[in-house]
KOLROBA-217086 format. One record per residue (C-alpha): x, y, z. Coordinates in steps of 0.05 Angstrom, whole numbers, plus 32768, in hexadecimal, padded with zeros to 4 digits. Layout:
<sites>
XYZ
...
</sites>
This chain:
<sites>
80557D0780BD
806B7D2E80FB
80AA7D19811F
80A17CEF815D
80AE7D15819D
80DE7CFD81D3
80A77CEC8204
80827CC481CF
80C17C9E81BE
80CF7C908207
80877C798214
808D7C4A81D9
80D47C3081DF
80F27C3E8224
80F97C018250
81397C168273
81157C3C82AA
80EE7C1482DD
80C57C1F831B
80D17BFA835C
808C7BED837A
80AC7BCA83B5
80C67C0D83CD
807F7C2783CD
80647BEA83F1
809C7BF18423
80837C378434
803C7C1D843A
80547BE68468
80777C1A8493
80387C458495
800E7C0984A8
803B7BFF84E5
802B7BB584E9
7FE07BC184EF
7FD07BAA84A9
7FEE7B6D8486
800F7B90844B
801D7B4E8428
7FD27B428426
7FC77B888409
7FFA7B7A83D3
7FDB7B3883C2
7F997B5983B0
7FB87B95838D
7FE87B75835C
7FDD7BAA8327
7FDB7BE98353
801F7C008339
803B7BFC82F3
80857BED82EB
808D7C2282B5
808A7C6E82BA
80677C9B8288
808C7CD38264
80697D16825C
80817D558239
80857D98825D
80587DB38226
80217D818234
80287D8B827F
80227DD58276
7FE57DCE824A
7FC37DA2827F
7FD37DD482B6
7FB67E0C828B
7F747DE58283
7F717DD782CE
7F7C7E1F82E0
7F477E3682AF
7F147E0582CC
7F237E1A8313
7F1F7E648301
7EDD7E5982DD
7EC17E318317
7ECC7E6E8344
7E9E7E9A831A
7E5A7EA68339
7E357E9D82F7
7E567E5982EB
7E477E438332
7DFE7E568329
7DFB7E2C82E9
7E1F7DF08308
7DF77DF18348
7DB57DEA8321
7DBF7D9F831E
7DE57D998360
7DC77D7F83A2
7DB37DB283D6
7DEE7DA48403
7E1D7DBC83CC
7E007E0283D1
7E227E0A8415
7E657E2D840C
7E937E258448
7ED27E3C8424
7EFF7DFF8416
7F157DF483CE
7F1A7DA883D0
7F577D7D83E1
7F757D5283AA
7F4E7D65836D
7F5D7D358334
7F5E7D4A82EA
7F647D0F82BA
7F7F7D198273
7F8A7CF18234
7FC77D06820A
7FB47D1081C1
7FD67D2B8183
7FAE7D6B818E
7FC77D7281D6
7FAC7D5A8218
7F617D4F821D
7F3D7D538260
7F157D14826B
7EFC7D1B82B2
7EFF7D4482F2
7EFE7D218336
7EF97D37837E
7F1C7D0A83B2
7F487CF1837A
7F697CB08393
7FB27C9D838D
7FD67CDE839E
7FFD7CC483DA
800E7C8483B6
80267CAA8379
80507CD883A5
80777C9A83BA
80777C7D8374
80997CBB8359
80D57CA98383
80D67C5F8372
80F67C67832D
81357C428318
81587C5582D6
818D7C2882B8
81A67C568281
81C57C9C8283
81947CB8824F
81597CAA827B
817B7CBF82BC
81857D03829B
813A7D108299
81297CF682DE
81187D2D8310
81527D41833C
81257D5C8374
81057D3283AA
80BE7D2B838E
80A27D0C83CE
80BC7D4483FB
80A17D7983CB
805E7D5583C6
80557D4C8411
80667D958420
80327DAC83ED
7FFE7D7B8408
80077D94844F
7FFF7DDC8437
7FBF7DC68414
7F9F7DA98452
7FB47DE6847B
7F947E138446
7F537DEC8448
7F527DF38494
7F5C7E3E8491
7F2A7E498457
7EF37E328486
7F087E6784B8
7F307E3A84E7
7F6E7E4F850B
7FA97E278522
7FA97DE08507
7F7A7DA5850A
7F867D758544
7F647D388527
7F5A7D2584DE
7F2D7CED84C6
7F397CCB8483
7EF27CB58472
7ED97C818440
7EA67C4A843F
7EC27C09845A
7F097C268454
7F307BE78463
7F117BC58427
7F1C7BFE83F6
7F4D7BEF83BE
7F757C2D83D0
7F767C1E841B
7FC37C1E8419
7FBE7C688408
7F947C758446
7FCD7C598470
7FFE7C87844D
7FD07CC38459
7FC87CB184A2
80147CAD84AA
801C7CEE8485
7FEE7D1484B4
800F7CF684F1
80537D0C84D8
80377D5284D9
80217D4D8521
7FD87D3E8514
7FB37D028530
7F937CDD84F5
7F607CA584F2
7F417C7D84B8
7EF67C7984BF
7EB77C5F84A0
7E817C95849E
7E4F7C6884C1
7E7D7C6684FE
7E7C7CB28504
7E4A7CD78531
7E367D1F8537
7E2C7D328580
7E2B7D7385A5
7E437D9B8569
7E7F7D6E855A
7E8E7D35852B
7EA87CF88551
7EC77CB48545
7EBB7C918586
7ED07CC585BA
7F017CE7858A
7EEA7D2B8570
7EFA7D358526
7F137D79850D
7F1E7D6C84C3
7F047D368494
7F2E7D208458
7EF27D088431
7EFB7CCC8402
7EB17CBA83FC
7E8E7CB383B9
7E4E7CC683DD
7E5B7D0C83C4
7E1E7D2D83E3
7E1E7D058424
7DD87CEC8415
7DE17CA4842C
7DCA7C928472
7E117C7D8484
7E277CC58477
7DF47CE584A5
7E257CFA84DB
7E567D1684A8
7E1E7D3C8486
7E067D5A84C7
7E4C7D6E84DC
7E5A7D8D8498
7E1A7DB78498
7E287DCD84E0
7E6F7DE084CD
7E867DB38506
7EC07D9784DD
7EE67DAD84A0
7ED57D7B8468
7F007D77842A
7EEF7D6B83F3
7EA77D8083FF
7E657D7783DC
7E6D7DBD83C0
7EB27DAE83A4
7E957D72837F
7E597D998365
7E827DD28349
7EBB7DAA832C
7EB07D5F8326
7E667D578313
7E6C7D3D82CC
7E327D6982B5
7E617DA482BF
7E887D8C8282
7E4C7DA08258
7E577DE7826F
7EA37DE8826D
7EA67DCD8226
7E717DFC820B
7E917E3F81F5
7E4E7E6081E7
7E337E50822C
7E757E65824C
7E727EA98229
7E2A7EB18241
7E427EA38288
7E757EDB8282
7EB37EAF827E
7EEB7EDA8261
7F087ECB821C
7F4B7EAF8233
7F2A7E7D8262
7EFA7E68822A
7F367E5D81FC
7F597E338231
7F1A7E0A823D
7F127DFB81F3
7F407DBE81FE
7F097D9B8224
7EE57D6881F8
7E9D7D7C81E9
7E6B7D5F821A
7E1F7D608216
7DE87D468243
7DC37D098228
7D7A7D1C8221
7D3C7D0181FE
7D427D3B81CC
7D897D2B81B5
7D877CDF81BF
7D807CCD8175
7DB87CFD8162
7DE87CE28198
7DD87C9A8184
7DEB7CAA813C
7E2C7CCA8154
7E3A7C97818A
7E7B7C7B816C
7E9E7CBD817A
7E827CC581C0
7E8E7CAC8207
7E527CA88237
7E5A7CB58281
7E287CB982BB
7E237CFE82DA
7E2F7CE28320
7E617CAD830D
7EA77CA28325
7EE47C758319
7ECD7C6282D3
7E8D7C4082EB
7E537C3882BA
7E777C5C8282
7E717C468239
7E967C5181F9
7E647C6181C3
7E817C308191
7E737BF781C3
7E2B7C0A81D2
7DF27BD981CB
7DA97BEE81C7
7D9E7BD2820C
7DD57BFC822B
7DBC7C388204
7D797C328227
7D9E7C32826A
7DC17C728257
7D807C938242
7D607C808284
7D9B7C9B82AC
7DBB7CDF82B3
7DF47CDC8280
7E217D0A8259
7E3F7CFB8215
7E877D11820D
7EAF7D1581CD
7EDF7CDB81CB
7F297CEB81D6
7F507CAB81CE
7F867C9D8202
7FD07C9A81EF
7FFA7C5D81FD
80367C458224
805B7C058215
806F7BDC8252
80917B9B825E
80677B62827B
80927B27828C
80C57B3F8259
80927B488222
80867B908209
803B7B9F820A
80127BDD81FC
7FE77BFE8232
7FB97C39822F
7FC87C73825D
7FAB7CB1827C
7FCD7CE882A4
7FB07D0482E4
7FC27D468304
7FB77D48834E
7FAA7D92835D
7F947DC38393
7F747E058381
7F8D7DFD833A
7FD57DEF834C
7FF47DAC833C
800B7D828376
80207D45834E
80197D268309
800E7CDB8303
7FF77CAA82CE
7FCD7C6B82CB
7FD97C32829A
7FA27C028287
7F7E7BD78254
7F357BD98242
7F047C138246
7F1B7C368285
7F4F7C3282BC
7F437BF382E4
7F837BDF830A
7F7B7B9882F0
7FAC7B9C82B6
7FEF7B7882B8
80237BAF82AE
7FEE7BE382C0
7FDD7C0D82FC
7FF77C508317
80367C6782F4
80647CA28305
806A7CDB82D2
80AE7CF282B9
80AB7D378299
80DB7D43825F
80EF7D858240
80C07DA88211
80F77DB281DF
81077D6881D7
80F47D448197
</sites>
């Protein structure tokens, strides 16, 4: 039996480091500037933040970053883009330059190393986790020794501002955007609305006017995207209407196609990186070789669990193998309509066959023990890397019970990541 690593021991037994969510809520309250009742926000988001951090080895972090860089490099290859755009909407074929702000790569930690579970555009939680990384309190010297000495929030915010500047320039713009819109459907009622307030305050600290907007309130007029009389230069896109096909997104779609505003992440970013059907390419070494992906990249991508499209031809085979598979809709997000194969009923199986699903080899999540009202309890966990152009901006974790992350678990929610030395054991 292999020796337990330091990070595994800490995730199992360490209760002497805590997180102070009140410090994060205090920052949200400051960002809200009295406009939004933060106490009401807190009341409906009791499990947004976990009180426990997650410990991650440098080795695992490095392995995750290698996978991310391999995916991003592969997604830049013309042959891969041609293959991925076969199933993408027409709007995704428009390439305006931006790489996509806040990509999110989600991993499960396994005995065989980190396994990529999902790729997301407009990955939520980055600004909240930037604050959470600072809200750690250790009550013993051993744990204080592994806490980061740098200011994680300052480092994160500097990198984020460079990211948005880069997106602006990649679409051929000079200077800096004057007005940025943070856009989501019915934003004030989104679970992560507190983050929109933090993003708005962040942009304003950098001298940019920022507004939070519902796409239906935008209009495209005289070659510009507007909110009321305010002309929008850049859209920080948080919509799950990835192709802007809903009627409410009509003005945004028109502005995007007319290059009237820089939109990030864009429909193309989603199509090349986050469409779940792409996992069937990225996890297929034979197909990757045929697409001209170099050997080192193929070796790095081998850590991605095998994914296959669900078709009428392979349905019987996948049903027989279902206990070792996880089923996800190609256009899904946030764990919606996903199914573990060992939980499938015949009725749900018919829904999967009628939809556009992929079957992914199951990679079980690792665990973190937390204290809930003084009682140690076990929670599942995943680790998300927030990245830009393949470079990590921030690592964070999510603790949960059940099938997928749900922000309804006592002791669960976003958790900061503490990286421990790769030589520790």
